[in-house]
C-alpha positions as CSV (number, residue, x, y, z in Angstrom):
1,X,-6.5,25.8,27.7
2,X,-5.2,26.9,31.1
3,X,-1.6,27.7,32.0
4,X,-1.3,24.5,34.0
5,X,-2.5,22.4,31.1
6,X,-0.1,24.2,28.7
7,X,2.8,23.5,31.0
8,X,1.8,19.9,31.3
9,X,1.7,19.5,27.5
10,X,5.1,21.2,27.2
11,X,6.6,19.0,29.9
12,X,5.2,15.9,28.2
13,X,6.5,16.9,24.8
14,X,9.9,17.7,26.2
15,X,10.0,14.3,28.0
16,X,9.0,12.5,24.8
17,X,11.8,14.4,22.9
18,X,14.4,13.3,25.5
19,X,13.2,9.7,25.3
20,X,13.2,9.8,21.5
21,X,16.8,11.0,21.4
22,X,18.1,7.9,23.3
23,X,17.0,5.3,20.8
24,X,16.7,4.8,17.0
25,X,13.2,6.3,16.9
26,X,13.0,7.3,13.2
27,X,14.4,3.9,12.1
28,X,11.6,2.2,14.1
29,X,9.0,4.5,12.6
30,X,10.1,3.6,9.1
31,X,10.2,-0.1,9.9
32,X,6.6,0.1,11.4
33,X,5.4,2.0,8.3
34,X,7.0,-0.6,6.1
35,X,5.3,-3.4,8.0
36,X,1.8,-2.0,7.4
37,X,1.6,-2.6,3.6
38,X,3.2,-6.0,3.9
39,X,0.8,-7.0,6.6
40,X,-2.4,-5.4,5.2
41,X,-2.2,-6.2,1.5
42,X,-2.9,-10.0,2.0
43,X,-6.1,-8.9,3.7
44,X,-7.2,-6.9,0.6
45,X,-9.7,-8.1,-2.0
46,X,-8.3,-10.6,-4.5
47,X,-8.5,-7.9,-7.3
48,X,-5.8,-5.9,-5.5
49,X,-3.5,-8.8,-4.9
50,X,-0.8,-9.8,-7.4
51,X,-0.6,-13.3,-6.1
52,X,-2.4,-15.2,-3.4
53,X,-1.7,-18.4,-1.4
54,X,1.7,-18.4,0.2
55,X,2.0,-14.6,-0.2
56,X,-0.9,-14.2,2.2
57,X,0.6,-16.3,4.9
58,X,4.1,-14.8,4.3
59,X,2.7,-11.3,4.4
60,X,1.0,-11.8,7.7
61,X,4.1,-13.5,9.2
62,X,6.7,-11.1,7.9
63,X,4.6,-8.0,8.6
64,X,4.2,-9.1,12.2
65,X,7.9,-9.8,12.6
66,X,8.7,-6.3,11.3
67,X,6.2,-4.7,13.7
68,X,7.8,-6.6,16.6
69,X,11.3,-5.5,15.5
70,X,10.1,-1.9,15.3
71,X,8.9,-2.0,18.8
72,X,12.2,-3.7,19.8
73,X,14.1,-0.8,18.3
74,X,12.1,1.7,20.5
75,X,12.0,-0.2,23.8
76,X,15.3,-2.1,23.8
77,X,17.8,0.2,21.9
78,X,20.8,-1.8,23.0
79,X,19.6,-4.5,20.5
80,X,19.6,-2.0,17.6
81,X,22.3,-3.5,15.5
82,X,20.9,-7.1,15.4
83,X,17.3,-5.9,15.2
84,X,18.3,-3.6,12.3
85,X,20.1,-6.3,10.4
86,X,17.2,-8.8,10.9
87,X,14.8,-6.1,9.7
88,X,16.8,-5.6,6.5
89,X,16.8,-9.4,5.9
90,X,13.1,-9.7,6.6
91,X,12.4,-6.7,4.3
92,X,14.5,-8.2,1.5
93,X,12.8,-11.6,2.0
94,X,9.3,-9.9,1.8
95,X,10.0,-8.9,-1.7
96,X,9.8,-12.4,-3.3
97,X,7.6,-14.0,-0.6
98,X,4.8,-11.4,-0.4
99,X,3.2,-9.2,-3.0
100,X,6.4,-7.6,-4.2
101,X,7.1,-6.6,-0.6
102,X,4.0,-4.6,-0.2
103,X,4.3,-3.2,-3.8
104,X,7.9,-2.1,-3.2
105,X,6.8,0.3,-0.4
106,X,7.0,-2.0,2.5
107,X,10.4,-3.5,1.5
108,X,11.9,-0.1,0.8
109,X,10.8,1.4,4.1
110,X,11.9,-1.7,6.0
111,X,15.4,-1.7,4.4
112,X,15.8,2.1,5.0
113,X,14.5,1.8,8.6
114,X,16.7,-1.2,9.4
115,X,19.8,0.4,8.0
116,X,19.0,3.6,10.0
117,X,18.6,1.6,13.2
118,X,21.7,-0.5,12.7
119,X,23.9,2.6,12.1
120,X,22.4,4.7,14.9
121,X,24.7,5.5,17.8
122,X,23.8,7.2,21.1
123,X,25.2,10.7,21.6
124,X,28.3,10.9,23.8
125,X,28.0,13.2,26.7
126,X,29.8,16.5,26.3
127,X,32.9,16.9,28.5
128,X,32.6,19.5,31.2
129,X,34.1,22.9,30.2
130,X,36.9,24.2,32.4
131,X,36.8,27.7,33.8
132,X,39.4,30.3,33.0
133,X,40.4,30.7,36.7
134,X,42.1,27.3,36.8
């Protein structure tokens, strides 16, 4: 790797870090990780599923809603409170409507991620420091 490529990687990683700090990034990650088992388990073989029927349709619907809410947390951080609260409600609803909320994992991750997103607040800028010669 050349010096130019290394500098480009550092600059890209620094830009991503600055972007990540301006939104509830980790809450969105947990919500997206919670959406995966809720969405994928209805597609598994019937031997893996606890229940079929409405659980399959509900799993696909609620998993999709959670994934959209996770993306909303990343790309529209000003909607973090309402998106976080809706995520918590959808995650709680996934428990009885899907296969135990993705075998507890999906609901738990969704509730934690939604709570993190709703409670996240942007950092306030630091006030400028005064000099001693004033």
